[in-house]
N, C-alpha and C positions, 0 to 999 in steps of 0.2 A: 437809337435803337440798340438792341442787345448785341452781344459778342459771343462767338462759339469757338471753342477748341474742339477739333475733330481728330479721331484716331482710328487707325485700322491696323490690326495685328493678326498674326497667325498663332493660335494656341493649340498645343497638343490636346487633342480631344479628351484624353484621359485626365487632364488638368483642369477640367471645367469647374469643379468644386473649389479647388485652390485659387483659380483665377476669380471666381465669383467672391470668394472671401476677401481677397486682395482688393477687388474693385469696391466692395462695400466699405471697407476700411478707408480707402482713398476717398470715396464719396463723402464720407463724414468730414474728413479734413477739408476737402474743397468747399463744401457747404459752410463749414465753420469760418472759412476765409472769404466768403462772399458769393460763391456760385449759387445760382438759383435753381439749378437742375443738373443732375448727372444721370446719363443714360447709357447702359451697356446692352448691347444686343449680340446674341449668339447666332451665327449664320446657319440657316437651314435651306436656303435657296440662293446660292452664291455660285453662279455658273462660271466655268473657265471661259475665257474669251479667246478670239483669234488674234487680236492685236494687243489689247490690254484688258485688264479685269482686276477685281479685288484680289483673287487668288494669285494672279501673276505679280501684282504689285508687291505683295508681302512674301512672294516665293513659298506659297503654301506647299507643304509636303502631304503625302497621302494620309497620314495620321493626324492631321491638324484641321481645325475649324477656323474660319475667318470671323473675327470679332470687330464690330463697328461701334464706336462709342463717341459720345460728345458731352461737353460740359458747357452750360449756358451761364454766362455772366452778365450783369447789368449793362456793362460797357467795356471798352478796351482798357481803360484806366483801372477799373475794378479787377479785371482779369490780370493785368500786369502785376498789380500789388498782391492779389490773392494767390496767383500761381507762384510767385516768388516766396511768399510765406508758406505755402503748401510744400514746396520743394525743400525748404529749410526745416520743416517740422520733423522731429525724430520718428513720428509714426509712419512716415513715408519711406524710411530707409529700409532697404532690403539688400541682403547679400546676393550678388548675381547668381550664385548657385541655387538660391531658393526661389528665384523668379519663375512664375509658371509659364512664361513665354520667352522667346528670344527677342529682347529689345532692339537688337541691331536691325531687325526687319520691320520695325514699327514705322508707320507713316503718320505724320501729325502735322497740323497747321492751325493757325488762328484765322477766323473769318468774321468779317463785318456783315451783320445781317442786312439784307436789302429788301426782304419781303417776309411778312409774317401773316399768312392768310388763314 
């Protein structure tokens, strides 16, 4: 079954266009190296929680929007190889000062699919 990398970040709302452009460029690279699908979603119904929540997890500030993203790979091996190549690709290099979000607050992980209904 397929493999998924998932990401949650807080993006300054004013940086939506810059984030979208960065994500489009990254999607091209990921797909070139084996990803079958790349999805970026801009939060519009992401409530604060009492114990935990997406906003709490990324320490969202009032001027930020939560973004939930995922990359689908054929399997873990393809992901490991594809992600390594993607991270080495010069098109993925950005100066920290030009990043449209604070990468230190990004949550990410790899997930083995157990159901595809």
